[in-house]
PDB file of N, CA, C, O and CB in Angstrom:
ATOM      1  N   MET A   1      18.009 -35.348  22.456  1.00  0.00           N
ATOM      2  CA  MET A   1      17.960 -35.432  20.768  1.00  0.00           C
ATOM      3  C   MET A   1      19.039 -35.034  20.184  1.00  0.00           C
ATOM      4  O   MET A   1      19.594 -33.935  20.201  1.00  0.00           O
ATOM      5  CB  MET A   1      16.928 -34.616  20.084  1.00  0.00           C
ATOM      6  N   SER A   2      19.426 -36.469  19.415  1.00  0.00           N
ATOM      7  CA  SER A   2      20.115 -36.279  18.934  1.00  0.00           C
ATOM      8  C   SER A   2      20.493 -35.176  17.551  1.00  0.00           C
ATOM      9  O   SER A   2      19.418 -34.677  17.218  1.00  0.00           O
ATOM     10  CB  SER A   2      20.147 -37.218  19.008  1.00  0.00           C
ATOM     11  N   GLN A   3      21.441 -34.728  16.803  1.00  0.00           N
ATOM     12  CA  GLN A   3      22.274 -33.646  15.977  1.00  0.00           C
ATOM     13  C   GLN A   3      21.359 -34.303  14.770  1.00  0.00           C
ATOM     14  O   GLN A   3      21.462 -33.303  14.059  1.00  0.00           O
ATOM     15  CB  GLN A   3      24.318 -33.702  15.903  1.00  0.00           C
ATOM     16  N   GLU A   4      20.634 -35.096  14.060  1.00  0.00           N
ATOM     17  CA  GLU A   4      19.832 -35.468  13.167  1.00  0.00           C
ATOM     18  C   GLU A   4      18.912 -35.132  13.053  1.00  0.00           C
ATOM     19  O   GLU A   4      18.310 -34.900  12.004  1.00  0.00           O
ATOM     20  CB  GLU A   4      19.673 -36.285  13.078  1.00  0.00           C
ATOM     21  N   ASP A   5      18.419 -34.971  14.612  1.00  0.00           N
ATOM     22  CA  ASP A   5      16.715 -34.441  15.274  1.00  0.00           C
ATOM     23  C   ASP A   5      17.187 -32.964  14.813  1.00  0.00           C
ATOM     24  O   ASP A   5      16.770 -32.176  13.965  1.00  0.00           O
ATOM     25  CB  ASP A   5      16.204 -34.664  17.511  1.00  0.00           C
ATOM     26  N   ARG A   6      18.233 -32.942  15.742  1.00  0.00           N
ATOM     27  CA  ARG A   6      18.401 -31.288  15.761  1.00  0.00           C
ATOM     28  C   ARG A   6      18.405 -30.605  13.990  1.00  0.00           C
ATOM     29  O   ARG A   6      17.643 -29.765  13.511  1.00  0.00           O
ATOM     30  CB  ARG A   6      20.208 -30.892  16.667  1.00  0.00           C
ATOM     31  N   PHE A   7      19.719 -31.440  13.241  1.00  0.00           N
ATOM     32  CA  PHE A   7      19.107 -30.120  12.193  1.00  0.00           C
ATOM     33  C   PHE A   7      17.613 -30.515  11.195  1.00  0.00           C
ATOM     34  O   PHE A   7      17.108 -29.571  10.586  1.00  0.00           O
ATOM     35  CB  PHE A   7      20.576 -29.714  10.849  1.00  0.00           C
ATOM     36  N   VAL A   8      17.183 -31.442  11.112  1.00  0.00           N
ATOM     37  CA  VAL A   8      15.949 -31.542  10.443  1.00  0.00           C
ATOM     38  C   VAL A   8      14.471 -30.705  11.630  1.00  0.00           C
ATOM     39  O   VAL A   8      13.422 -30.202  11.226  1.00  0.00           O
ATOM     40  CB  VAL A   8      15.789 -33.483  10.108  1.00  0.00           C
ATOM     41  N   ASP A   9      14.769 -30.791  12.540  1.00  0.00           N
ATOM     42  CA  ASP A   9      13.800 -29.111  13.135  1.00  0.00           C
ATOM     43  C   ASP A   9      13.809 -28.008  12.600  1.00  0.00           C
ATOM     44  O   ASP A   9      12.946 -27.346  12.024  1.00  0.00           O
ATOM     45  CB  ASP A   9      14.150 -28.453  14.395  1.00  0.00           C
ATOM     46  N   ILE A  10      15.941 -27.695  13.070  1.00  0.00           N
ATOM     47  CA  ILE A  10      16.239 -26.674  11.621  1.00  0.00           C
ATOM     48  C   ILE A  10      15.754 -27.015  10.333  1.00  0.00           C
ATOM     49  O   ILE A  10      15.060 -26.121   9.848  1.00  0.00           O
ATOM     50  CB  ILE A  10      17.723 -26.543  11.265  1.00  0.00           C
ATOM     51  N   GLU A  11      15.849 -27.679   9.865  1.00  0.00           N
ATOM     52  CA  GLU A  11      15.450 -27.141   8.067  1.00  0.00           C
ATOM     53  C   GLU A  11      14.420 -26.844   8.224  1.00  0.00           C
ATOM     54  O   GLU A  11      13.989 -25.855   7.630  1.00  0.00           O
ATOM     55  CB  GLU A  11      15.419 -28.111   6.707  1.00  0.00           C
ATOM     56  N   ILE A  12      13.343 -27.831   9.379  1.00  0.00           N
ATOM     57  CA  ILE A  12      11.894 -27.166   8.935  1.00  0.00           C
ATOM     58  C   ILE A  12      11.644 -26.077   9.564  1.00  0.00           C
ATOM     59  O   ILE A  12      10.776 -25.429   8.979  1.00  0.00           O
ATOM     60  CB  ILE A  12      10.681 -27.973   9.166  1.00  0.00           C
ATOM     61  N   LYS A  13      12.209 -25.358  10.951  1.00  0.00           N
ATOM     62  CA  LYS A  13      11.916 -23.917  10.688  1.00  0.00           C
ATOM     63  C   LYS A  13      12.187 -22.787   9.853  1.00  0.00           C
ATOM     64  O   LYS A  13      11.606 -21.712  10.004  1.00  0.00           O
ATOM     65  CB  LYS A  13      12.131 -23.526  11.410  1.00  0.00           C
ATOM     66  N   LEU A  14      13.600 -23.136   8.424  1.00  0.00           N
ATOM     67  CA  LEU A  14      14.003 -22.624   7.776  1.00  0.00           C
ATOM     68  C   LEU A  14      12.839 -22.772   6.688  1.00  0.00           C
ATOM     69  O   LEU A  14      12.714 -22.005   5.733  1.00  0.00           O
ATOM     70  CB  LEU A  14      15.241 -22.950   7.683  1.00  0.00           C
ATOM     71  N   ALA A  15      12.098 -23.738   6.930  1.00  0.00           N
ATOM     72  CA  ALA A  15      11.018 -23.971   5.528  1.00  0.00           C
ATOM     73  C   ALA A  15      10.193 -22.860   5.847  1.00  0.00           C
ATOM     74  O   ALA A  15      10.072 -21.904   5.080  1.00  0.00           O
ATOM     75  CB  ALA A  15       9.987 -25.579   5.369  1.00  0.00           C
ATOM     76  N   HIS A  16       9.370 -22.981   7.424  1.00  0.00           N
ATOM     77  CA  HIS A  16       8.696 -22.399   8.084  1.00  0.00           C
ATOM     78  C   HIS A  16       9.276 -20.265   6.923  1.00  0.00           C
ATOM     79  O   HIS A  16       8.708 -19.643   6.026  1.00  0.00           O
ATOM     80  CB  HIS A  16       9.213 -22.990  10.121  1.00  0.00           C
ATOM     81  N   GLN A  17      10.451 -20.041   7.646  1.00  0.00           N
ATOM     82  CA  GLN A  17      10.691 -19.042   7.270  1.00  0.00           C
ATOM     83  C   GLN A  17      10.282 -18.399   6.416  1.00  0.00           C
ATOM     84  O   GLN A  17       9.521 -17.432   6.360  1.00  0.00           O
ATOM     85  CB  GLN A  17      11.405 -19.032   7.191  1.00  0.00           C
ATOM     86  N   GLU A  18      10.976 -19.138   5.516  1.00  0.00           N
ATOM     87  CA  GLU A  18      11.011 -19.126   4.058  1.00  0.00           C
ATOM     88  C   GLU A  18      10.312 -18.606   3.422  1.00  0.00           C
ATOM     89  O   GLU A  18      10.480 -17.651   2.663  1.00  0.00           O
ATOM     90  CB  GLU A  18      10.972 -20.007   3.559  1.00  0.00           C
ATOM     91  N   ASP A  19       8.594 -19.752   3.906  1.00  0.00           N
ATOM     92  CA  ASP A  19       7.455 -19.566   3.676  1.00  0.00           C
ATOM     93  C   ASP A  19       6.459 -18.221   3.860  1.00  0.00           C
ATOM     94  O   ASP A  19       5.400 -17.960   3.291  1.00  0.00           O
ATOM     95  CB  ASP A  19       7.146 -20.444   4.231  1.00  0.00           C
ATOM     96  N   LEU A  20       7.128 -17.555   4.762  1.00  0.00           N
ATOM     97  CA  LEU A  20       6.480 -17.267   5.393  1.00  0.00           C
ATOM     98  C   LEU A  20       7.150 -14.960   4.957  1.00  0.00           C
ATOM     99  O   LEU A  20       6.516 -13.929   5.181  1.00  0.00           O
ATOM    100  CB  LEU A  20       6.670 -18.433   6.970  1.00  0.00           C
ATOM    101  N   VAL A  21       8.989 -15.205   4.145  1.00  0.00           N
ATOM    102  CA  VAL A  21       9.313 -14.399   4.019  1.00  0.00           C
ATOM    103  C   VAL A  21       8.523 -14.615   2.316  1.00  0.00           C
ATOM    104  O   VAL A  21       7.643 -13.804   2.030  1.00  0.00           O
ATOM    105  CB  VAL A  21      10.739 -14.204   4.538  1.00  0.00           C
ATOM    106  N   GLU A  22       8.723 -15.212   1.747  1.00  0.00           N
ATOM    107  CA  GLU A  22       7.886 -15.249   0.220  1.00  0.00           C
ATOM    108  C   GLU A  22       6.158 -14.713   0.962  1.00  0.00           C
ATOM    109  O   GLU A  22       5.935 -13.657   0.369  1.00  0.00           O
ATOM    110  CB  GLU A  22       7.884 -17.460  -0.749  1.00  0.00           C
ATOM    111  N   SER A  23       5.009 -14.968   1.881  1.00  0.00           N
ATOM    112  CA  SER A  23       4.785 -13.850   1.658  1.00  0.00           C
ATOM    113  C   SER A  23       4.513 -12.637   1.856  1.00  0.00           C
ATOM    114  O   SER A  23       3.595 -11.952   1.404  1.00  0.00           O
ATOM    115  CB  SER A  23       4.518 -13.932   1.404  1.00  0.00           C
ATOM    116  N   LEU A  24       5.774 -12.259   2.908  1.00  0.00           N
ATOM    117  CA  LEU A  24       5.221 -11.014   3.158  1.00  0.00           C
ATOM    118  C   LEU A  24       5.948 -10.372   2.088  1.00  0.00           C
ATOM    119  O   LEU A  24       5.590  -9.245   1.747  1.00  0.00           O
ATOM    120  CB  LEU A  24       5.384 -10.415   4.614  1.00  0.00           C
ATOM    121  N   ASN A  25       6.859 -10.899   1.550  1.00  0.00           N
ATOM    122  CA  ASN A  25       7.148 -10.284   0.221  1.00  0.00           C
ATOM    123  C   ASN A  25       5.988  -9.773  -0.977  1.00  0.00           C
ATOM    124  O   ASN A  25       5.996  -8.694  -1.570  1.00  0.00           O
ATOM    125  CB  ASN A  25       7.973 -11.310  -0.388  1.00  0.00           C
ATOM    126  N   GLN A  26       5.285 -10.572  -1.086  1.00  0.00           N
ATOM    127  CA  GLN A  26       4.401 -10.582  -1.787  1.00  0.00           C
ATOM    128  C   GLN A  26       2.970  -9.585  -1.615  1.00  0.00           C
ATOM    129  O   GLN A  26       2.246  -8.945  -2.377  1.00  0.00           O
ATOM    130  CB  GLN A  26       4.265 -11.801  -1.756  1.00  0.00           C
ATOM    131  N   MET A  27       3.043  -9.895  -0.001  1.00  0.00           N
ATOM    132  CA  MET A  27       2.256  -8.588   0.669  1.00  0.00           C
ATOM    133  C   MET A  27       2.438  -7.388   0.130  1.00  0.00           C
ATOM    134  O   MET A  27       1.661  -6.501  -0.221  1.00  0.00           O
ATOM    135  CB  MET A  27       2.589  -8.318   2.031  1.00  0.00           C
ATOM    136  N   VAL A  28       3.864  -7.532   0.120  1.00  0.00           N
ATOM    137  CA  VAL A  28       4.520  -5.617   0.167  1.00  0.00           C
ATOM    138  C   VAL A  28       4.293  -5.409  -1.506  1.00  0.00           C
ATOM    139  O   VAL A  28       3.886  -4.315  -1.897  1.00  0.00           O
ATOM    140  CB  VAL A  28       6.889  -5.276   0.765  1.00  0.00           C
ATOM    141  N   TYR A  29       4.507  -6.248  -2.254  1.00  0.00           N
ATOM    142  CA  TYR A  29       4.756  -6.130  -3.681  1.00  0.00           C
ATOM    143  C   TYR A  29       3.121  -5.319  -3.650  1.00  0.00           C
ATOM    144  O   TYR A  29       2.754  -4.145  -3.702  1.00  0.00           O
ATOM    145  CB  TYR A  29       5.106  -7.856  -4.738  1.00  0.00           C
ATOM    146  N   GLN A  30       2.559  -6.396  -3.558  1.00  0.00           N
ATOM    147  CA  GLN A  30       0.623  -5.901  -4.052  1.00  0.00           C
ATOM    148  C   GLN A  30       0.184  -4.575  -3.025  1.00  0.00           C
ATOM    149  O   GLN A  30      -0.633  -3.816  -3.547  1.00  0.00           O
ATOM    150  CB  GLN A  30      -0.918  -7.623  -3.518  1.00  0.00           C
ATOM    151  N   GLN A  31       0.502  -4.314  -2.030  1.00  0.00           N
ATOM    152  CA  GLN A  31       0.793  -2.703  -1.751  1.00  0.00           C
ATOM    153  C   GLN A  31       1.549  -1.846  -2.691  1.00  0.00           C
ATOM    154  O   GLN A  31       1.000  -1.158  -3.552  1.00  0.00           O
ATOM    155  CB  GLN A  31       1.571  -2.533  -0.520  1.00  0.00           C
ATOM    156  N   GLY A  32       2.828  -1.908  -2.499  1.00  0.00           N
ATOM    157  CA  GLY A  32       3.294  -1.081  -3.446  1.00  0.00           C
ATOM    158  C   GLY A  32       2.522  -1.010  -4.840  1.00  0.00           C
ATOM    159  O   GLY A  32       2.794  -0.162  -5.690  1.00  0.00           O
ATOM    160  N   ARG A  33       1.849  -1.670  -4.946  1.00  0.00           N
ATOM    161  CA  ARG A  33       1.004  -1.445  -6.511  1.00  0.00           C
ATOM    162  C   ARG A  33       0.022  -0.880  -6.751  1.00  0.00           C
ATOM    163  O   ARG A  33      -0.415  -0.280  -7.733  1.00  0.00           O
ATOM    164  CB  ARG A  33       0.571  -2.400  -7.121  1.00  0.00           C
ATOM    165  N   ARG A  34      -0.685  -1.336  -4.762  1.00  0.00           N
ATOM    166  CA  ARG A  34      -1.859   0.004  -4.920  1.00  0.00           C
ATOM    167  C   ARG A  34      -1.604   1.453  -3.972  1.00  0.00           C
ATOM    168  O   ARG A  34      -2.223   2.497  -3.768  1.00  0.00           O
ATOM    169  CB  ARG A  34      -3.536  -0.642  -4.332  1.00  0.00           C
ATOM    170  N   ILE A  35      -0.399   0.879  -3.567  1.00  0.00           N
ATOM    171  CA  ILE A  35       0.678   2.266  -3.137  1.00  0.00           C
ATOM    172  C   ILE A  35       0.496   3.386  -4.356  1.00  0.00           C
ATOM    173  O   ILE A  35       0.067   4.518  -4.128  1.00  0.00           O
ATOM    174  CB  ILE A  35       2.654   1.727  -3.083  1.00  0.00           C
ATOM    175  N   ASP A  36       0.902   2.894  -5.760  1.00  0.00           N
ATOM    176  CA  ASP A  36       1.179   3.345  -7.235  1.00  0.00           C
ATOM    177  C   ASP A  36      -0.500   4.021  -7.217  1.00  0.00           C
ATOM    178  O   ASP A  36      -0.579   5.250  -7.221  1.00  0.00           O
ATOM    179  CB  ASP A  36       1.657   1.795  -8.633  1.00  0.00           C
ATOM    180  N   GLN A  37      -1.559   3.355  -7.202  1.00  0.00           N
ATOM    181  CA  GLN A  37      -2.216   3.151  -7.904  1.00  0.00           C
ATOM    182  C   GLN A  37      -3.320   4.623  -7.470  1.00  0.00           C
ATOM    183  O   GLN A  37      -4.050   5.422  -8.058  1.00  0.00           O
ATOM    184  CB  GLN A  37      -2.543   1.621  -7.843  1.00  0.00           C
ATOM    185  N   LEU A  38      -2.904   4.351  -6.213  1.00  0.00           N
ATOM    186  CA  LEU A  38      -3.559   5.930  -5.541  1.00  0.00           C
ATOM    187  C   LEU A  38      -3.040   6.516  -5.550  1.00  0.00           C
ATOM    188  O   LEU A  38      -3.882   7.315  -5.141  1.00  0.00           O
ATOM    189  CB  LEU A  38      -3.974   6.311  -4.455  1.00  0.00           C
ATOM    190  N   ASP A  39      -2.125   7.148  -5.655  1.00  0.00           N
ATOM    191  CA  ASP A  39      -0.640   7.716  -5.819  1.00  0.00           C
ATOM    192  C   ASP A  39      -1.211   8.778  -6.927  1.00  0.00           C
ATOM    193  O   ASP A  39      -1.421   9.991  -6.911  1.00  0.00           O
ATOM    194  CB  ASP A  39       0.778   6.452  -6.422  1.00  0.00           C
ATOM    195  N   ALA A  40      -1.388   7.547  -8.073  1.00  0.00           N
ATOM    196  CA  ALA A  40      -2.244   8.113  -9.560  1.00  0.00           C
ATOM    197  C   ALA A  40      -2.842   8.604  -9.233  1.00  0.00           C
ATOM    198  O   ALA A  40      -2.665   9.822  -9.232  1.00  0.00           O
ATOM    199  CB  ALA A  40      -2.941   7.489 -10.534  1.00  0.00           C
ATOM    200  N   MET A  41      -3.786   8.151  -8.803  1.00  0.00           N
ATOM    201  CA  MET A  41      -4.839   8.866  -8.569  1.00  0.00           C
ATOM    202  C   MET A  41      -5.580  10.251  -8.063  1.00  0.00           C
ATOM    203  O   MET A  41      -6.519  10.911  -8.507  1.00  0.00           O
ATOM    204  CB  MET A  41      -5.058   8.315  -8.169  1.00  0.00           C
ATOM    205  N   VAL A  42      -4.775  10.363  -7.013  1.00  0.00           N
ATOM    206  CA  VAL A  42      -4.427  11.365  -6.160  1.00  0.00           C
ATOM    207  C   VAL A  42      -4.045  12.715  -7.185  1.00  0.00           C
ATOM    208  O   VAL A  42      -4.327  13.912  -7.227  1.00  0.00           O
ATOM    209  CB  VAL A  42      -3.166  10.807  -5.171  1.00  0.00           C
ATOM    210  N   ALA A  43      -3.106  11.593  -8.092  1.00  0.00           N
ATOM    211  CA  ALA A  43      -2.526  13.068  -9.138  1.00  0.00           C
ATOM    212  C   ALA A  43      -3.467  13.652 -10.160  1.00  0.00           C
ATOM    213  O   ALA A  43      -3.479  14.874 -10.315  1.00  0.00           O
ATOM    214  CB  ALA A  43      -1.167  12.670 -10.187  1.00  0.00           C
ATOM    215  N   LYS A  44      -4.347  12.784 -10.949  1.00  0.00           N
ATOM    216  CA  LYS A  44      -5.000  13.249 -11.043  1.00  0.00           C
ATOM    217  C   LYS A  44      -6.786  13.486 -10.142  1.00  0.00           C
ATOM    218  O   LYS A  44      -7.624  12.872 -10.803  1.00  0.00           O
ATOM    219  CB  LYS A  44      -4.663  12.943 -11.977  1.00  0.00           C
ATOM    220  N   LEU A  45      -7.157  13.892  -9.423  1.00  0.00           N
ATOM    221  CA  LEU A  45      -7.873  14.426  -8.658  1.00  0.00           C
ATOM    222  C   LEU A  45      -7.348  16.015  -8.373  1.00  0.00           C
ATOM    223  O   LEU A  45      -8.021  17.028  -8.564  1.00  0.00           O
ATOM    224  CB  LEU A  45      -7.944  13.516  -7.550  1.00  0.00           C
ATOM    225  N   ALA A  46      -6.059  15.954  -7.899  1.00  0.00           N
ATOM    226  CA  ALA A  46      -5.389  17.660  -7.533  1.00  0.00           C
ATOM    227  C   ALA A  46      -5.323  18.221  -9.153  1.00  0.00           C
ATOM    228  O   ALA A  46      -5.441  19.422  -9.396  1.00  0.00           O
ATOM    229  CB  ALA A  46      -3.314  17.679  -6.601  1.00  0.00           C
ATOM    230  N   GLU A  47      -5.139  17.303 -10.121  1.00  0.00           N
ATOM    231  CA  GLU A  47      -4.873  18.059 -11.901  1.00  0.00           C
ATOM    232  C   GLU A  47      -6.445  18.475 -12.046  1.00  0.00           C
ATOM    233  O   GLU A  47      -6.862  19.584 -12.380  1.00  0.00           O
ATOM    234  CB  GLU A  47      -4.240  16.610 -13.591  1.00  0.00           C
ATOM    235  N   HIS A  48      -7.328  17.158 -11.670  1.00  0.00           N
ATOM    236  CA  HIS A  48      -8.681  17.920 -12.194  1.00  0.00           C
ATOM    237  C   HIS A  48      -9.283  19.896 -11.268  1.00  0.00           C
ATOM    238  O   HIS A  48      -9.651  21.027 -11.583  1.00  0.00           O
ATOM    239  CB  HIS A  48     -10.140  16.370 -11.703  1.00  0.00           C
ATOM    240  N   ILE A  49      -8.984  19.051 -10.090  1.00  0.00           N
ATOM    241  CA  ILE A  49      -8.775  20.711  -9.122  1.00  0.00           C
ATOM    242  C   ILE A  49      -8.270  21.876  -9.560  1.00  0.00           C
ATOM    243  O   ILE A  49      -8.847  22.812 -10.114  1.00  0.00           O
ATOM    244  CB  ILE A  49      -7.849  20.686  -7.989  1.00  0.00           C
ATOM    245  N   ARG A  50      -7.155  21.739  -9.267  1.00  0.00           N
ATOM    246  CA  ARG A  50      -6.478  22.852 -10.924  1.00  0.00           C
ATOM    247  C   ARG A  50      -7.411  23.329 -11.849  1.00  0.00           C
ATOM    248  O   ARG A  50      -7.962  24.423 -11.728  1.00  0.00           O
ATOM    249  CB  ARG A  50      -5.450  21.962 -12.158  1.00  0.00           C
ATOM    250  N   ASN A  51      -7.630  22.462 -12.874  1.00  0.00           N
ATOM    251  CA  ASN A  51      -7.950  23.064 -14.104  1.00  0.00           C
ATOM    252  C   ASN A  51      -9.235  23.297 -14.143  1.00  0.00           C
ATOM    253  O   ASN A  51      -9.595  23.973 -15.106  1.00  0.00           O
ATOM    254  CB  ASN A  51      -7.591  22.367 -15.189  1.00  0.00           C
ATOM    255  N   ASN A  52     -10.823  22.631 -12.707  1.00  0.00           N
ATOM    256  CA  ASN A  52     -11.539  23.205 -12.604  1.00  0.00           C
ATOM    257  C   ASN A  52     -11.766  23.974 -11.346  1.00  0.00           C
ATOM    258  O   ASN A  52     -12.684  23.347 -10.817  1.00  0.00           O
ATOM    259  CB  ASN A  52     -12.196  22.605 -12.981  1.00  0.00           C
ATOM    260  N   PRO A  53     -11.485  24.895 -10.621  1.00  0.00           N
ATOM    261  CA  PRO A  53     -11.695  24.989  -9.254  1.00  0.00           C
ATOM    262  C   PRO A  53     -12.995  25.607  -9.337  1.00  0.00           C
ATOM    263  O   PRO A  53     -13.412  26.337  -8.438  1.00  0.00           O
ATOM    264  CB  PRO A  53     -10.615  25.754  -8.428  1.00  0.00           C
ATOM    265  N   GLN A  54     -13.686  25.332 -10.434  1.00  0.00           N
ATOM    266  CA  GLN A  54     -15.434  25.967  -9.754  1.00  0.00           C
ATOM    267  C   GLN A  54     -15.852  24.883 -10.099  1.00  0.00           C
ATOM    268  O   GLN A  54     -17.031  24.760  -9.766  1.00  0.00           O
ATOM    269  CB  GLN A  54     -16.503  27.431 -10.440  1.00  0.00           C
ATOM    270  N   SER A  55     -15.253  23.578 -10.875  1.00  0.00           N
ATOM    271  CA  SER A  55     -16.762  22.357 -10.512  1.00  0.00           C
ATOM    272  C   SER A  55     -16.826  21.952  -9.480  1.00  0.00           C
ATOM    273  O   SER A  55     -15.806  21.662  -8.855  1.00  0.00           O
ATOM    274  CB  SER A  55     -16.936  20.989 -11.174  1.00  0.00           C
ATOM    275  N   GLY A  56     -18.136  21.794  -8.944  1.00  0.00           N
ATOM    276  CA  GLY A  56     -18.746  21.702  -7.906  1.00  0.00           C
ATOM    277  C   GLY A  56     -19.965  22.910  -7.051  1.00  0.00           C
ATOM    278  O   GLY A  56     -20.178  24.123  -7.052  1.00  0.00           O
ATOM    279  N   PRO A  57     -20.600  21.493  -6.300  1.00  0.00           N
ATOM    280  CA  PRO A  57     -21.139  22.369  -5.512  1.00  0.00           C
ATOM    281  C   PRO A  57     -20.880  23.899  -4.537  1.00  0.00           C
ATOM    282  O   PRO A  57     -21.453  24.949  -4.247  1.00  0.00           O
ATOM    283  CB  PRO A  57     -21.379  21.615  -4.978  1.00  0.00           C
ATOM    284  N   ASN A  58     -19.751  23.243  -4.329  1.00  0.00           N
ATOM    285  CA  ASN A  58     -18.873  24.555  -3.134  1.00  0.00           C
ATOM    286  C   ASN A  58     -17.636  24.655  -4.233  1.00  0.00           C
ATOM    287  O   ASN A  58     -17.350  23.707  -4.965  1.00  0.00           O
ATOM    288  CB  ASN A  58     -18.133  23.821  -0.965  1.00  0.00           C
ATOM    289  N   PRO A  59     -17.054  25.716  -4.252  1.00  0.00           N
ATOM    290  CA  PRO A  59     -16.073  26.094  -5.414  1.00  0.00           C
ATOM    291  C   PRO A  59     -15.343  26.310  -4.130  1.00  0.00           C
ATOM    292  O   PRO A  59     -15.823  26.655  -3.050  1.00  0.00           O
ATOM    293  CB  PRO A  59     -16.339  27.421  -6.731  1.00  0.00           C
ATOM    294  N   VAL A  60     -13.872  25.998  -4.488  1.00  0.00           N
ATOM    295  CA  VAL A  60     -12.962  26.188  -3.102  1.00  0.00           C
ATOM    296  C   VAL A  60     -12.747  27.790  -3.198  1.00  0.00           C
ATOM    297  O   VAL A  60     -12.721  28.160  -2.024  1.00  0.00           O
ATOM    298  CB  VAL A  60     -11.256  25.204  -3.089  1.00  0.00           C
ATOM    299  N   ASN A  61     -12.655  28.418  -3.667  1.00  0.00           N
ATOM    300  CA  ASN A  61     -12.160  29.573  -3.212  1.00  0.00           C
ATOM    301  C   ASN A  61     -13.133  30.359  -2.687  1.00  0.00           C
ATOM    302  O   ASN A  61     -12.918  31.479  -2.225  1.00  0.00           O
ATOM    303  CB  ASN A  61     -11.499  30.215  -4.119  1.00  0.00           C
ATOM    304  N   ASP A  62     -14.432  29.708  -2.743  1.00  0.00           N
ATOM    305  CA  ASP A  62     -15.680  30.531  -2.262  1.00  0.00           C
ATOM    306  C   ASP A  62     -16.085  30.774  -0.626  1.00  0.00           C
ATOM    307  O   ASP A  62     -16.364  29.757   0.008  1.00  0.00           O
ATOM    308  CB  ASP A  62     -16.886  29.789  -2.889  1.00  0.00           C
ATOM    309  N   ARG A  63     -16.119  31.773  -0.084  1.00  0.00           N
ATOM    310  CA  ARG A  63     -16.415  32.078   1.369  1.00  0.00           C
ATOM    311  C   ARG A  63     -17.627  31.438   1.460  1.00  0.00           C
ATOM    312  O   ARG A  63     -18.497  31.439   0.588  1.00  0.00           O
ATOM    313  CB  ARG A  63     -16.485  33.609   1.819  1.00  0.00           C
ATOM    314  N   PRO A  64     -17.691  30.657   2.987  1.00  0.00           N
ATOM    315  CA  PRO A  64     -18.723  30.646   2.605  1.00  0.00           C
ATOM    316  C   PRO A  64     -20.174  31.704   3.228  1.00  0.00           C
ATOM    317  O   PRO A  64     -19.830  32.688   3.883  1.00  0.00           O
ATOM    318  CB  PRO A  64     -18.757  29.369   2.697  1.00  0.00           C
ATOM    319  N   PRO A  65     -21.365  31.540   3.068  1.00  0.00           N
ATOM    320  CA  PRO A  65     -22.523  32.716   2.896  1.00  0.00           C
ATOM    321  C   PRO A  65     -22.759  32.962   4.753  1.00  0.00           C
ATOM    322  O   PRO A  65     -23.880  33.304   5.128  1.00  0.00           O
ATOM    323  CB  PRO A  65     -24.350  31.974   1.799  1.00  0.00           C
ATOM    324  N   HIS A  66     -22.140  32.850   5.329  1.00  0.00           N
ATOM    325  CA  HIS A  66     -22.089  33.110   7.027  1.00  0.00           C
ATOM    326  C   HIS A  66     -20.777  34.378   7.001  1.00  0.00           C
ATOM    327  O   HIS A  66     -20.643  35.103   7.987  1.00  0.00           O
ATOM    328  CB  HIS A  66     -21.511  31.273   8.166  1.00  0.00           C
ATOM    329  N   TYR A  67     -20.104  34.493   6.098  1.00  0.00           N
ATOM    330  CA  TYR A  67     -18.719  35.219   6.598  1.00  0.00           C
ATOM    331  C   TYR A  67     -19.592  36.927   5.561  1.00  0.00           C
ATOM    332  O   TYR A  67     -18.991  38.001   5.525  1.00  0.00           O
ATOM    333  CB  TYR A  67     -16.524  34.127   5.694  1.00  0.00           C
TER     334      TYR A  67
END
């Protein structure tokens, strides 16, 4: 294998690795956005529960009927 062939192989591998890194970066970015959305949703739900502890069919602080 000539030196030029080795350089070509290295350049091909590097190009594939750059594509993979870009794909992974995009995936991490999308996951970060989704985590931010879920954090906001959890915060809203927690606030709703704090402000309305008696809402819903099973209030949070009530004891079950068998006690």
